[in-house]
Short mmCIF file of the C-alpha atoms (twelve columns), coordinates in Angstrom:
data_MODEL
# 
_entry.id   MODEL 
# 
loop_
_atom_site.group_PDB 
_atom_site.id 
_atom_site.type_symbol 
_atom_site.label_atom_id 
_atom_site.label_alt_id 
_atom_site.label_comp_id 
_atom_site.label_asym_id 
_atom_site.label_seq_id 
_atom_site.Cartn_x 
_atom_site.Cartn_y 
_atom_site.Cartn_z 
_atom_site.pdbx_PDB_model_num 
ATOM 1   C CA . MET A 1   0.000   0.000  0.000   1 
ATOM 2   C CA . LEU A 2   3.024   2.253  0.406   1 
ATOM 3   C CA . PHE A 3   3.541   2.741  -3.329  1 
ATOM 4   C CA . LYS A 4   -0.123  2.705  -4.398  1 
ATOM 5   C CA . SER A 5   -1.613  5.970  -5.568  1 
ATOM 6   C CA . SER A 6   -4.436  7.335  -7.687  1 
ATOM 7   C CA . LYS A 7   -4.057  7.113  -11.450 1 
ATOM 8   C CA . ILE A 8   -3.764  10.864 -11.956 1 
ATOM 9   C CA . ASN A 9   -1.037  11.075 -9.320  1 
ATOM 10  C CA . GLU A 10  0.810   8.196  -11.031 1 
ATOM 11  C CA . PHE A 11  0.824   10.141 -14.310 1 
ATOM 12  C CA . ARG A 12  2.124   13.209 -12.496 1 
ATOM 13  C CA . LEU A 13  4.836   11.128 -10.816 1 
ATOM 14  C CA . TRP A 14  6.112   9.852  -14.176 1 
ATOM 15  C CA . GLY A 15  6.074   13.393 -15.536 1 
ATOM 16  C CA . LEU A 16  8.134   14.557 -12.558 1 
ATOM 17  C CA . LEU A 17  10.619  11.692 -12.957 1 
ATOM 18  C CA . LEU A 18  11.095  12.516 -16.640 1 
ATOM 19  C CA . THR A 19  11.611  16.184 -15.778 1 
ATOM 20  C CA . MET A 20  14.237  15.381 -13.149 1 
ATOM 21  C CA . GLY A 21  15.951  12.849 -15.428 1 
ATOM 22  C CA . GLY A 22  16.048  15.287 -18.331 1 
ATOM 23  C CA . MET A 23  17.434  18.093 -16.220 1 
ATOM 24  C CA . GLY A 24  19.997  15.748 -14.675 1 
ATOM 25  C CA . LEU A 25  21.197  14.591 -18.093 1 
ATOM 26  C CA . MET A 26  21.476  18.170 -19.299 1 
ATOM 27  C CA . ILE A 27  23.535  19.142 -16.259 1 
ATOM 28  C CA . LEU A 28  25.789  16.076 -16.495 1 
ATOM 29  C CA . GLY A 29  26.269  16.642 -20.220 1 
ATOM 30  C CA . THR A 30  27.245  20.243 -19.657 1 
ATOM 31  C CA . ALA A 31  29.592  19.182 -16.858 1 
ATOM 32  C CA . GLY A 32  31.434  17.085 -19.451 1 
ATOM 33  C CA . ILE A 33  32.833  20.303 -20.918 1 
ATOM 34  C CA . VAL A 34  34.302  21.215 -17.532 1 
ATOM 35  C CA . PHE A 35  35.898  17.793 -16.999 1 
ATOM 36  C CA . TRP A 36  37.060  16.901 -20.545 1 
ATOM 37  C CA . GLY A 37  37.400  20.286 -22.235 1 
ATOM 38  C CA . GLN A 38  36.943  20.178 -26.039 1 
ATOM 39  C CA . ALA A 39  36.234  16.428 -26.033 1 
ATOM 40  C CA . GLY A 40  33.382  17.031 -23.577 1 
ATOM 41  C CA . LYS A 41  31.413  19.026 -26.142 1 
ATOM 42  C CA . VAL A 42  30.209  15.774 -27.721 1 
ATOM 43  C CA . ALA A 43  29.021  14.516 -24.327 1 
ATOM 44  C CA . ALA A 44  27.361  17.872 -23.712 1 
ATOM 45  C CA . GLY A 45  25.562  17.753 -27.052 1 
ATOM 46  C CA . ILE A 46  24.330  14.208 -26.489 1 
ATOM 47  C CA . GLY A 47  23.240  15.003 -22.912 1 
ATOM 48  C CA . LEU A 48  21.402  18.141 -23.979 1 
ATOM 49  C CA . VAL A 49  19.548  16.399 -26.819 1 
ATOM 50  C CA . ILE A 50  18.484  13.380 -24.751 1 
ATOM 51  C CA . GLY A 51  17.576  15.668 -21.832 1 
ATOM 52  C CA . LEU A 52  15.466  17.809 -24.159 1 
ATOM 53  C CA . ILE A 53  13.638  14.710 -25.411 1 
ATOM 54  C CA . LEU A 54  12.930  13.628 -21.829 1 
ATOM 55  C CA . MET A 55  11.677  17.113 -20.959 1 
ATOM 56  C CA . LEU A 56  9.340   17.096 -23.972 1 
ATOM 57  C CA . GLY A 57  8.087   13.667 -22.879 1 
ATOM 58  C CA . SER A 58  7.435   15.122 -19.445 1 
ATOM 59  C CA . LEU A 59  5.515   18.005 -21.001 1 
ATOM 60  C CA . ALA A 60  3.364   15.545 -22.958 1 
ATOM 61  C CA . ILE A 61  2.619   13.460 -19.857 1 
ATOM 62  C CA . TYR A 62  1.699   16.525 -17.783 1 
ATOM 63  C CA . PHE A 63  -0.570  17.738 -20.589 1 
ATOM 64  C CA . TRP A 64  -2.196  14.304 -20.852 1 
ATOM 65  C CA . ALA A 65  -2.721  14.105 -17.070 1 
ATOM 66  C CA . GLY A 66  -4.268  17.576 -17.094 1 
ATOM 67  C CA . MET A 67  -6.688  16.654 -19.854 1 
ATOM 68  C CA . LEU A 68  -7.647  13.445 -18.034 1 
ATOM 69  C CA . SER A 69  -8.103  15.410 -14.826 1 
ATOM 70  C CA . THR A 70  -10.637 17.763 -16.417 1 
ATOM 71  C CA . SER A 71  -12.878 14.867 -17.444 1 
ATOM 72  C CA . ALA A 72  -12.428 12.755 -14.290 1 
ATOM 73  C CA . VAL A 73  -15.383 11.940 -12.062 1 
ATOM 74  C CA . GLN A 74  -15.278 13.890 -8.794  1 
ATOM 75  C CA . LEU A 75  -16.598 12.231 -5.654  1 
ATOM 76  C CA . ASP A 76  -16.269 12.365 -1.893  1 
ATOM 77  C CA . CYS A 77  -14.077 9.652  -0.436  1 
ATOM 78  C CA . PRO A 78  -16.118 7.567  2.017   1 
ATOM 79  C CA . GLU A 79  -13.041 7.045  4.209   1 
ATOM 80  C CA . CYS A 80  -11.533 10.542 4.605   1 
ATOM 81  C CA . GLY A 81  -14.437 12.644 3.271   1 
ATOM 82  C CA . LYS A 82  -12.267 14.728 0.909   1 
ATOM 83  C CA . LEU A 83  -13.181 15.480 -2.683  1 
ATOM 84  C CA . THR A 84  -11.137 13.259 -5.006  1 
ATOM 85  C CA . LYS A 85  -11.057 12.445 -8.718  1 
ATOM 86  C CA . MET A 86  -11.528 9.012  -10.194 1 
ATOM 87  C CA . LEU A 87  -10.450 7.618  -13.579 1 
ATOM 88  C CA . GLY A 88  -12.008 4.434  -14.925 1 
ATOM 89  C CA . LYS A 89  -14.154 1.991  -12.980 1 
ATOM 90  C CA . THR A 90  -11.807 1.708  -10.017 1 
ATOM 91  C CA . ASP A 91  -9.204  4.090  -8.643  1 
ATOM 92  C CA . ARG A 92  -7.691  5.144  -5.326  1 
ATOM 93  C CA . CYS A 93  -8.366  8.218  -3.227  1 
ATOM 94  C CA . MET A 94  -5.706  10.886 -3.826  1 
ATOM 95  C CA . PHE A 95  -5.348  11.461 -0.099  1 
ATOM 96  C CA . CYS A 96  -5.946  8.262  1.924   1 
ATOM 97  C CA . LYS A 97  -5.357  5.703  -0.885  1 
ATOM 98  C CA . THR A 98  -8.689  3.923  -0.283  1 
ATOM 99  C CA . ILE A 99  -9.816  1.846  -3.252  1 
ATOM 100 C CA . LEU A 100 -12.890 3.463  -4.848  1 
ATOM 101 C CA . THR A 101 -15.283 2.113  -7.443  1 
ATOM 102 C CA . LEU A 102 -18.478 3.132  -9.180  1 
ATOM 103 C CA . ASP A 103 -19.149 -0.413 -10.428 1 
ATOM 104 C CA . ARG A 104 -21.700 -2.209 -8.238  1 
ATOM 105 C CA . GLU A 105 -20.288 -5.601 -9.270  1 
ATOM 106 C CA . GLN A 106 -16.850 -4.802 -7.810  1 
ATOM 107 C CA . ALA A 107 -18.012 -2.994 -4.683  1 
ATOM 108 C CA . THR A 108 -17.671 -4.813 -1.365  1 
ATOM 109 C CA . VAL A 109 -19.819 -2.269 0.510   1 
ATOM 110 C CA . THR A 110 -22.822 -0.589 -1.090  1 
ATOM 111 C CA . ALA A 111 -23.752 3.037  -0.563  1 
ATOM 112 C CA . ASP A 112 -26.771 2.019  1.550   1 
ATOM 113 C CA . GLU A 113 -24.596 -0.064 3.882   1 
ATOM 114 C CA . LEU A 114 -22.097 2.768  4.138   1 
ATOM 115 C CA . GLU A 115 -24.885 5.230  5.031   1 
ATOM 116 C CA . GLN A 116 -26.223 2.848  7.701   1 
ATOM 117 C CA . ASN A 117 -22.743 2.497  9.212   1 
ATOM 118 C CA . HIS A 118 -22.355 6.289  9.384   1 
ATOM 119 C CA . LEU A 119 -25.781 6.668  10.992  1 
ATOM 120 C CA . GLN A 120 -24.946 4.004  13.583  1 
ATOM 121 C CA . GLN A 121 -21.614 5.643  14.378  1 
ATOM 122 C CA . ASN A 122 -23.226 9.087  14.695  1 
ATOM 123 C CA . SER A 123 -26.030 7.807  16.923  1 
ATOM 124 C CA . ALA A 124 -23.545 5.929  19.129  1 
ATOM 125 C CA . ALA A 125 -21.375 9.021  19.466  1 
ATOM 126 C CA . SER A 126 -24.305 11.302 20.321  1 
ATOM 127 C CA . THR A 127 -25.801 9.119  23.077  1 
ATOM 128 C CA . PRO A 128 -24.762 10.288 26.575  1 
ATOM 129 C CA . LYS A 129 -22.885 7.820  28.765  1 
# 
């Protein structure tokens, strides 16, 4: 459960990794000039080109994640109560990582059962002891 996340956050993670990788390659390529002088210009050129390609890939992934995010279904997480976005039939909450679904066939707890549990918890909490 440590590495599980919502689908939109997974896309953003890959975009971030490509950004960091691209920037790292560009920096290392440019550092080749410092270490190897004239011979390092080839390493710098290769590093800058590959880094640029990775950065453009990152841009594409961030754009794709943004477009998916605009059409994602928004719902309240039954576990933490925060508003989260869901892609596909099943996804995870962006905050508490609870598995969410809109498909009745895959659900283990229905909305009616969830409502009854909340009512029971509220009534138990409000009764004086």
